[in-house]
Each structure stands twice: as C-alpha cells, then as structure tokens.
C-alpha positions as YAML, in Angstrom:
chain: A
units: angstrom
residues:
- id: 1
  name: MET
  ca: [113.36, 64.66, 53.88]
- id: 2
  name: ALA
  ca: [113.79, 66.20, 57.24]
- id: 3
  name: MET
  ca: [117.08, 66.56, 59.03]
- id: 4
  name: VAL
  ca: [117.17, 66.89, 62.83]
- id: 5
  name: GLY
  ca: [119.94, 67.01, 65.35]
- id: 6
  name: ILE
  ca: [120.01, 64.49, 68.23]
- id: 7
  name: ARG
  ca: [119.25, 67.08, 70.95]
- id: 8
  name: GLU
  ca: [116.28, 68.35, 68.93]
- id: 9
  name: LEU
  ca: [115.02, 64.85, 68.26]
- id: 10
  name: LYS
  ca: [115.37, 64.06, 72.07]
- id: 11
  name: ASN
  ca: [113.53, 67.24, 73.02]
- id: 12
  name: ARG
  ca: [110.72, 67.00, 70.45]
- id: 13
  name: LEU
  ca: [110.54, 63.05, 70.08]
- id: 14
  name: SER
  ca: [106.74, 62.79, 70.20]
- id: 15
  name: TYR
  ca: [106.49, 65.45, 67.34]
- id: 16
  name: TYR
  ca: [109.09, 63.69, 65.14]
- id: 17
  name: LEU
  ca: [107.32, 60.21, 65.63]
- id: 18
  name: SER
  ca: [103.99, 61.79, 64.73]
- id: 19
  name: GLN
  ca: [105.69, 62.90, 61.50]
- id: 20
  name: VAL
  ca: [106.94, 59.34, 60.83]
- id: 21
  name: LYS
  ca: [103.53, 58.00, 61.45]
- id: 22
  name: LYS
  ca: [102.30, 60.30, 58.60]
- id: 23
  name: GLY
  ca: [104.79, 58.69, 56.33]
- id: 24
  name: ARG
  ca: [107.74, 61.28, 56.50]
- id: 25
  name: THR
  ca: [111.35, 60.03, 56.75]
- id: 26
  name: ILE
  ca: [113.53, 61.78, 59.51]
- id: 27
  name: HIS
  ca: [117.39, 61.89, 59.04]
- id: 28
  name: VAL
  ca: [119.28, 62.22, 62.42]
- id: 29
  name: ALA
  ca: [122.43, 64.20, 62.41]
- id: 30
  name: GLU
  ca: [125.26, 64.32, 64.95]
- id: 31
  name: ARG
  ca: [127.51, 67.50, 64.43]
- id: 32
  name: GLY
  ca: [126.16, 67.93, 60.97]
- id: 33
  name: HIS
  ca: [126.72, 64.32, 59.92]
- id: 34
  name: ARG
  ca: [123.87, 61.90, 59.37]
- id: 35
  name: VAL
  ca: [124.11, 59.06, 61.80]
- id: 36
  name: ALA
  ca: [120.53, 57.41, 61.37]
- id: 37
  name: ILE
  ca: [117.28, 57.48, 59.46]
- id: 38
  name: ILE
  ca: [113.93, 57.06, 61.11]
- id: 39
  name: VAL
  ca: [111.42, 55.54, 58.44]
- id: 40
  name: PRO
  ca: [107.86, 54.41, 58.79]
- id: 41
  name: LEU
  ca: [107.20, 50.65, 59.24]
- id: 42
  name: PRO
  ca: [105.98, 48.93, 56.10]
- id: 43
  name: HIS
  ca: [102.30, 47.89, 56.19]
- id: 44
  name: ASP
  ca: [102.11, 44.33, 57.60]
- id: 45
  name: ALA
  ca: [98.73, 42.70, 56.49]
- id: 46
  name: GLU
  ca: [99.24, 39.63, 58.57]
- id: 47
  name: ALA
  ca: [99.78, 41.54, 61.94]
- id: 48
  name: GLU
  ca: [96.85, 43.88, 61.07]
- id: 49
  name: ALA
  ca: [94.66, 40.93, 60.47]
- id: 50
  name: LEU
  ca: [95.64, 39.29, 63.85]
- id: 51
  name: TRP
  ca: [95.03, 42.60, 65.65]
- id: 52
  name: ARG
  ca: [91.73, 42.83, 63.97]
- id: 53
  name: LEU
  ca: [90.79, 39.44, 65.54]
- id: 54
  name: VAL
  ca: [91.90, 40.70, 68.93]
- id: 55
  name: ARG
  ca: [90.00, 43.88, 68.64]
- id: 56
  name: THR
  ca: [86.78, 42.05, 67.51]
- id: 57
  name: GLY
  ca: [87.06, 39.54, 70.53]
- id: 58
  name: HIS
  ca: [87.52, 36.47, 68.22]
- id: 59
  name: VAL
  ca: [90.93, 35.79, 69.98]
- id: 60
  name: SER
  ca: [92.58, 37.06, 73.04]
- id: 61
  name: TRP
  ca: [96.15, 37.85, 73.92]
- id: 62
  name: SER
  ca: [97.52, 39.12, 77.34]
- id: 63
  name: GLY
  ca: [100.91, 40.01, 75.95]
- id: 64
  name: GLY
  ca: [102.83, 37.12, 77.28]
- id: 65
  name: LYS
  ca: [104.34, 34.04, 75.63]
- id: 66
  name: PRO
  ca: [101.83, 31.40, 74.58]
- id: 67
  name: GLN
  ca: [101.20, 28.77, 77.32]
- id: 68
  name: GLY
  ca: [99.69, 26.05, 75.27]
- id: 69
  name: ILE
  ca: [96.09, 24.90, 75.25]
- id: 70
  name: ARG
  ca: [94.12, 24.39, 78.38]
- id: 71
  name: ARG
  ca: [92.73, 20.91, 77.27]
- id: 72
  name: PRO
  ca: [95.42, 18.98, 75.30]
- id: 73
  name: VAL
  ca: [94.31, 16.97, 72.29]
- id: 74
  name: LYS
  ca: [93.93, 13.27, 73.23]
- id: 75
  name: LEU
  ca: [95.18, 10.97, 70.60]
- id: 76
  name: THR
  ca: [93.78, 7.40, 70.01]
- id: 77
  name: GLY
  ca: [95.28, 4.60, 68.09]
- id: 78
  name: PRO
  ca: [98.93, 3.60, 67.74]
- id: 79
  name: SER
  ca: [101.66, 6.02, 68.40]
- id: 80
  name: ILE
  ca: [103.61, 7.58, 65.66]
- id: 81
  name: ALA
  ca: [106.61, 5.62, 66.45]
- id: 82
  name: GLN
  ca: [104.60, 2.38, 66.35]
- id: 83
  name: ALA
  ca: [103.24, 3.50, 62.78]
- id: 84
  name: VAL
  ca: [106.81, 4.03, 61.61]
- id: 85
  name: ILE
  ca: [107.99, 0.79, 62.90]
- id: 86
  name: ASP
  ca: [105.02, -1.02, 61.34]
- id: 87
  name: GLU
  ca: [105.67, 0.72, 58.06]
- id: 88
  name: ARG
  ca: [109.29, -0.31, 57.87]
- id: 89
  name: GLY
  ca: [108.50, -3.88, 58.81]
...
C-alpha cells in the first residue's frame, strides 16, 4: 500500500497511474488523513472482447452514440398490433 499526499499525487500523477496499472493501490492523504483510494479496474472480459473486435476490424466505432443501421429492416406480413388483435379475437 502506498500513501501519497494530494500535492505529490498532482505533481507526479503519471507515475502513480502507472503504478496503479501495475496492480498497486494508492491511498491519497490530505493533511495526514486518508481521503481517497485509487485502485486498478477489475478485468472486464466483455469490454476486452469488444475492443478486440474493433482492433481486428470486424466492427468499427467512431466514439459517438450509436446512430442506428443505415438500411432499416423491412418487415412483411401483418403488424404486431394486428397479430395481438387477431390472437385476442
């Protein structure tokens, strides 16, 4: 466990974040009292799988919100509302 003051953390943030990336936990103190803990993120298998698809080119993401598909699916046959009405009758 590493204890670091706020000023030291601010001045050497990159160093302490590299320590967190290596798995260390950093306790942040203000005037000798702990006020925060910086911990590594838990491993997220789903997110890693999605990023692997992006890196391999199977999917793409521009960083924005999803806009929907370019060619909407065309449905044929009766509407869902009509199917519900028919089922009830």
